[in-house]
Each structure stands twice: as C-alpha cells, then as structure tokens.
C-alpha positions in Angstrom: 51.5 -71.9 24.1 53.0 -74.7 22.0 49.6 -75.9 21.0 48.6 -72.4 20.0 51.7 -72.0 17.8 51.0 -75.3 16.1 47.4 -74.3 15.4 48.5 -71.0 14.0 51.1 -72.7 11.8 48.5 -75.2 10.5 46.1 -72.4 9.8 48.7 -70.4 7.9 49.6 -73.5 5.8 45.9 -74.1 5.0 45.3 -70.5 4.0 48.4 -70.4 1.8 47.5 -73.7 0.1 44.0 -72.5 -0.5 45.1 -69.2 -1.9 47.5 -71.0 -4.3 44.7 -73.3 -5.5 42.3 -70.5 -6.1 44.7 -67.9 -7.5 45.6 -67.8 -11.2 47.6 -65.8 -13.7 46.6 -67.2 -17.1 48.5 -67.1 -20.3 46.8 -64.9 -23.0 44.6 -66.6 -25.6 47.2 -66.3 -28.3 49.9 -68.1 -26.3 47.4 -70.7 -25.2 46.4 -71.3 -28.8 50.0 -71.7 -30.0 50.8 -74.0 -27.0 47.7 -76.2 -27.8 48.2 -77.2 -31.5 46.1 -80.4 -31.2 43.1 -78.7 -29.6 40.2 -77.7 -31.8 39.2 -74.0 -31.7 35.6 -73.3 -32.5 33.4 -70.2 -32.8 29.9 -70.9 -31.6 26.7 -69.6 -30.0 25.5 -70.9 -26.6 22.0 -72.3 -27.2 21.4 -74.2 -24.0 22.7 -74.4 -20.4 22.4 -77.4 -18.2 23.5 -78.3 -14.7 26.8 -79.9 -15.9 27.2 -78.6 -19.5 26.2 -76.3 -22.3 25.2 -76.7 -26.0 27.2 -74.7 -28.5 25.9 -74.2 -32.0 29.0 -74.3 -34.3 29.3 -71.1 -36.4 32.9 -71.5 -37.7 35.8 -73.9 -37.1 39.1 -72.0 -36.7 41.2 -75.1 -36.1 40.5 -78.9 -36.1 37.5 -80.8 -37.4 33.9 -81.1 -36.2 31.0 -82.7 -38.1 28.2 -81.8 -35.7 26.3 -78.5 -36.0 25.8 -78.5 -32.2 28.3 -79.8 -29.7 28.1 -80.4 -26.0 30.7 -78.9 -23.6 30.7 -80.5 -20.1 31.9 -79.0 -16.9 35.5 -79.9 -16.2 36.9 -81.8 -13.2 36.5 -79.8 -10.1 39.6 -79.3 -7.9 37.9 -78.0 -4.8 38.7 -74.3 -5.3 35.2 -73.0 -5.1 33.0 -76.1 -5.5 31.3 -77.0 -8.7 31.7 -73.5 -10.0 35.5 -74.0 -10.5 35.2 -75.7 -13.8 31.5 -75.1 -14.7 30.9 -75.0 -18.4 28.1 -72.5 -17.8 30.8 -70.0 -16.8 32.0 -69.9 -20.5 29.1 -67.5 -21.3 25.4 -66.7 -21.1 22.6 -68.0 -23.3 22.9 -66.7 -26.9 26.5 -65.4 -26.3 28.9 -66.0 -29.2 32.3 -67.3 -28.0 35.6 -68.5 -29.4 36.8 -71.5 -27.4 39.8 -73.9 -27.3 38.4 -77.3 -26.4 39.5 -80.5 -24.9 37.9 -83.7 -26.3 36.8 -86.2 -23.7 38.8 -89.4 -24.4 38.4 -90.9 -20.9 35.8 -90.5 -18.2 36.6 -88.3 -15.2 33.1 -87.3 -14.0 29.7 -89.0 -13.8 28.4 -86.6 -16.5 31.2 -87.1 -19.0 30.5 -88.6 -22.5 33.3 -89.9 -24.6 33.6 -87.9 -27.8 32.0 -84.7 -26.4 34.1 -81.9 -25.0 35.2 -80.8 -21.6 35.9 -77.3 -20.4 39.6 -76.7 -20.2 41.3 -75.5 -17.0 40.9 -71.6 -17.2 43.2 -70.8 -14.2 46.5 -70.9 -16.1 45.4 -70.4 -19.7 42.8 -68.2 -21.4 40.7 -70.6 -23.4 37.6 -68.4 -24.2 36.9 -65.1 -25.8 33.6 -63.3 -26.5 32.5 -62.0 -29.9 30.1 -59.1 -29.9 29.2 -56.7 -32.7 32.1 -58.0 -34.8 34.7 -57.4 -32.1 36.6 -60.1 -30.2 36.8 -59.3 -26.5 38.9 -60.9 -23.8 42.6 -61.4 -22.8 43.9 -61.8 -26.4 47.5 -61.1 -25.8 49.8 -59.6 -23.2 50.9 -60.3 -19.6 48.5 -60.7 -16.6 50.9 -58.8 -14.4 51.4 -55.9 -16.9 49.4 -52.6 -16.9 46.2 -52.8 -18.9 47.7 -50.5 -21.6 50.2 -53.2 -22.5 47.6 -55.8 -23.1 45.3 -56.4 -26.1 41.7 -56.8 -24.9 39.8 -56.4 -28.1 40.3 -56.8 -31.9 38.2 -56.8 -35.0 37.0 -60.4 -35.6 38.0 -60.7 -39.3 41.5 -59.5 -38.5 41.7 -61.8 -35.5 40.6 -64.8 -37.6 43.0 -63.9 -40.4 45.9 -63.9 -38.0 44.9 -67.1 -36.3 44.2 -69.1 -39.5 46.7 -67.7 -42.0 49.5 -66.5 -39.7 49.1 -69.4 -37.3 49.2 -67.1 -34.3 48.7 -63.5 -33.3 51.6 -61.4 -34.8 49.6 -58.1 -34.7 49.2 -58.2 -30.9 51.1 -56.9 -28.0 54.1 -59.1 -27.0 54.8 -58.5 -23.3 56.5 -61.7 -22.4 59.5 -59.6 -21.4 58.3 -56.2 -20.3 61.9 -54.9 -19.9 62.3 -55.1 -23.7 59.6 -52.5 -24.1 60.9 -50.0 -21.6 63.1 -48.4 -24.2 60.0 -46.7 -25.7 58.4 -43.7 -24.0 55.0 -42.9 -25.7 52.3 -40.4 -24.9 49.6 -43.0 -24.9 46.7 -42.3 -25.0 47.2 -39.4 -27.4 45.2 -36.8 -29.3 46.6 -34.6 -32.0 50.2 -35.8 -31.9 52.0 -39.1 -31.2 55.4 -38.6 -29.5 57.8 -41.5 -29.3 61.1 -41.3 -27.4 63.8 -44.0 -27.3 66.7 -44.5 -25.0 69.2 -45.1 -27.8 69.7 -44.0 -31.4 67.5 -46.0 -33.8 69.1 -46.8 -37.2 67.7 -48.2 -40.4 64.3 -48.8 -38.8 60.7 -48.7 -39.8 57.6 -47.5 -38.0 54.0 -48.5 -39.0 50.6 -47.7 -37.5 47.7 -50.0 -38.1 44.0 -49.4 -37.6 42.0 -51.9 -35.6 40.9 -53.6 -38.9 44.6 -54.1 -39.9 44.9 -51.3 -42.4 48.2 -49.4 -42.4 47.5 -45.8 -41.7 51.0 -44.5 -41.3 54.5 -45.6 -42.4 57.7 -43.8 -41.6 61.4 -44.6 -41.9 63.6 -44.2 -38.8 67.3 -43.3 -39.2 69.6 -41.8 -36.5 66.6 -40.8 -34.3 65.9 -40.8 -30.6 62.6 -38.9 -30.9 59.7 -39.3 -33.4 56.8 -36.9 -33.7 53.7 -37.9 -35.8 50.8 -35.6 -36.6 47.6 -37.6 -35.9 45.0 -35.0 -36.7 43.8 -37.0 -39.6 43.2 -40.1 -37.5 39.8 -40.6 -35.9 39.6 -41.5 -32.3 40.0 -45.3 -32.1 42.4 -48.1 -31.1 45.6 -48.5 -33.2 48.7 -50.6 -33.2 52.2 -49.3 -33.4 54.8 -51.6 -35.0 58.4 -50.4 -34.6 61.7 -52.1 -35.4 65.3 -51.2 -36.3 68.7 -52.8 -36.4 69.6 -54.5 -33.2 66.1 -54.2 -31.7 63.4 -56.8 -31.3 60.2 -56.0 -33.3 57.6 -54.5 -31.0 53.9 -54.0 -31.5 52.1 -51.9 -28.9 48.4 -50.9 -28.6 47.6 -47.2 -28.9 44.5 -45.3 -28.0 43.6 -42.0 -29.6 41.0 -39.9 -27.8 
C-alpha cells in the first residue's frame, strides 16, 4: 500500500511538472515589443525551410538594424516539452508566409546548428513574438489578455496603422488594454452591434470624450460626455467592420475597446 501511494505521488508530481513545462499564457505582441527594446523587429517573407532553421527575406525593418537582404533564423534551444518541435523555427510560418517577428541574435552557441551573428527563435511560450501579415492585415495576438474573452483582445489590425503605432508611437496605443480586466467592467456595451451602439456606465461620467476609430485609424465619430450614465450612438452610417472605441473622462483611466458591427 505504501509503495502504491509513493508511485501515485511520483506520477502526480511528474504530470504536474510536465503540464507546467508545456503550458503557456503568453504576453501579447505589443507588451512583448515594449519589454524587448534591444531586440530587432523585422517584417519578412519565408523563402526556405530547413531541418533546424528558416530563411527570411527582409521586407522592412521596424526596429533595429540589419544589412542583409535574407537572414537565417535557427531553431531555439529545446526544453523537452514536445521534442524538437518546441522551439522549431519552422513553426514561425509556412513557405512564402509574410511575418512580423521579434528576434534574438545568436551571441553564444547553445546548439550544434547555431551560427554566431544569425538569429534564434525566441521562446514563444510566455511571449508573442510572431504575427502574420496577409492582404494588408496583421493577424495574431496583438494586444490583450490570454485569459480574457476573445472580444477583449485585438487579433487583427490594418498593417499601415500597426506600423505607424509601432514606429512613431513606440508601442500600441490604439489597442485593447486588458492588463486589469476589472477596470473595464464599468462599461456595458452591446458588442457586437448593428444599427445602434449603446454604452452604459456604472457611475456618472463628467467632462469626458468618446471617439470611434475605423480599422485604418480614421476617426468616424466624436462625442462629448458630461453628466451621463448612458450613451446611445446611431451607427446606421457605419459599414459592417471592426472599430475601436476610445473613452475617457475625469477620474477614469483611458480605455480602448474593440467593437464589431454586423
């Protein structure tokens, strides 16, 4: 009986340790970008895939410096989660995919295939380091909270607007900030919406301002807020699409929330 209990305990510890090693809740791309100021960020097209790496044709450099038109990204150091696939560079994307990627330069050898001066895939299990660009739209976990409902998170954005925020603003101000979900619970919004957008707040909002942006960053609606707990906006003139609501007032933290009109 004692031996059986010991075996069950060891099995439980093993399973728990394995689940921790293989589980992840990554920071969004914007937070990863801000927290990695020394890491180059490059837009490129995957032109070749090898056993331990990929070739990326450089399209645009969003941060840092790179003189080569094609760079090599090697697989990262495996940590025995699911074998060689844990840190495989080939998992960044498929052949001919266009990606935005935050890179780690190889400054010391960790694997047999490493080459000093090339790049290594960053650990993707606690940070979002890669996004896909398709038809002018950036796709991926741009901003939000991995534990929040999907409607709280920003999963796509027009590329030029994304680039403008990243380069000019130095971050992602026009994205959902869900670091503290409780701060957003004072808003009750009928989202998705159709002909009317209704916003209710739990307290009176004074000397505030409301803006609605299109997915390209154009302001499509502006409204002052003063002594209001409910705001109704006629949206018949807005085509079905993704929008962003920015709302702020005295005593409130600025909030930006993704909206969907059907």
